[in-house]
PLY file of the C-alpha trace (Angstrom):
ply
format ascii 1.0
element vertex 102
property float x
property float y
property float z
element edge 101
property int vertex1
property int vertex2
end_header
-0.52 -1.03 19.42
0.69 -4.04 17.40
-1.34 -2.88 14.36
0.05 0.63 14.51
3.61 -0.64 14.93
3.18 -3.07 12.05
1.81 -0.36 9.76
4.60 2.12 10.70
7.23 -0.54 10.16
5.81 -1.66 6.85
5.38 -5.21 8.22
2.33 -5.92 6.08
2.59 -9.71 6.60
1.69 -9.08 10.32
-1.53 -7.22 9.45
-3.73 -10.24 8.29
-3.41 -12.16 11.62
-4.06 -8.95 13.52
-7.24 -8.30 11.48
-8.59 -11.67 12.52
-7.86 -10.90 16.15
-9.41 -7.44 15.72
-12.59 -8.92 14.22
-12.92 -11.29 17.24
-12.38 -8.44 19.69
-14.96 -6.20 17.98
-17.43 -9.10 18.14
-16.72 -9.52 21.80
-17.29 -5.80 22.38
-20.63 -5.93 20.66
-21.79 -8.70 22.96
-20.26 -7.30 26.16
-19.59 -3.56 25.76
-17.49 -1.92 28.42
-19.39 0.43 30.75
-16.48 2.94 30.81
-17.39 5.58 28.14
-13.82 6.92 28.21
-12.40 3.50 27.34
-14.78 3.23 24.39
-13.72 6.69 23.20
-10.02 5.68 23.33
-10.71 2.42 21.47
-12.55 4.38 18.80
-9.81 6.98 18.47
-7.22 4.19 18.13
-9.27 2.47 15.45
-9.68 5.74 13.52
-5.92 6.49 13.79
-5.02 2.97 12.60
-7.46 3.14 9.75
-5.84 6.38 8.57
-2.41 4.73 8.73
-3.76 1.78 6.80
-5.26 4.10 4.09
-1.95 5.89 3.86
-0.07 2.60 3.54
-2.35 1.57 0.71
-1.93 4.86 -1.04
1.82 4.52 -0.77
1.68 1.03 -2.32
-0.45 2.30 -5.14
1.89 5.15 -5.80
4.87 2.78 -5.79
3.12 0.40 -8.15
2.28 3.29 -10.49
5.88 4.50 -10.39
7.25 1.03 -11.18
4.76 0.77 -14.10
5.95 4.16 -15.39
9.54 3.13 -15.23
8.74 -0.09 -17.17
6.97 1.93 -19.81
9.88 4.33 -20.10
12.18 1.39 -20.75
9.90 0.09 -23.52
9.23 3.37 -25.32
9.97 7.01 -25.37
7.63 9.86 -26.39
9.09 12.75 -28.39
7.81 15.75 -30.31
8.79 16.23 -33.94
9.62 19.51 -35.61
5.88 20.32 -36.15
5.01 19.74 -32.51
3.27 16.35 -33.05
3.87 13.70 -30.45
5.54 10.47 -31.62
6.42 7.29 -29.81
9.71 5.53 -30.37
9.62 1.91 -29.33
12.86 0.69 -27.74
14.21 -2.73 -28.75
14.00 -5.34 -25.96
17.10 -5.64 -23.80
19.32 -8.47 -24.78
19.55 -11.28 -22.31
22.91 -12.94 -21.65
22.89 -16.48 -20.41
25.50 -17.09 -17.71
26.88 -20.47 -16.97
29.01 -21.54 -14.15
0 1
1 2
2 3
3 4
4 5
5 6
6 7
7 8
8 9
9 10
10 11
11 12
12 13
13 14
14 15
15 16
16 17
17 18
18 19
19 20
20 21
21 22
22 23
23 24
24 25
25 26
26 27
27 28
28 29
29 30
30 31
31 32
32 33
33 34
34 35
35 36
36 37
37 38
38 39
39 40
40 41
41 42
42 43
43 44
44 45
45 46
46 47
47 48
48 49
49 50
50 51
51 52
52 53
53 54
54 55
55 56
56 57
57 58
58 59
59 60
60 61
61 62
62 63
63 64
64 65
65 66
66 67
67 68
68 69
69 70
70 71
71 72
72 73
73 74
74 75
75 76
76 77
77 78
78 79
79 80
80 81
81 82
82 83
83 84
84 85
85 86
86 87
87 88
88 89
89 90
90 91
91 92
92 93
93 94
94 95
95 96
96 97
97 98
98 99
99 100
100 101
């Protein structure tokens, strides 16, 4: 439940400690498996659901990083097509920095 809530809330800092706890619990289950098959099925379903959420979170982070990279690229250069249809790149001058003093 905590892992799911953390993933849905985007609280990625909470995931690492939960992973350590999860590893310990899985190890415990291997040494002392529950006899209740329904409980094992529910645990498995929860783990599969959380893994799907984790995969979606990573995909979202990758998409965001790609988008930020694209925006940076757009600020540095612009691609255009000339009159003959050839692609050309125009490099933009770096933005001027203004030093502020109090």
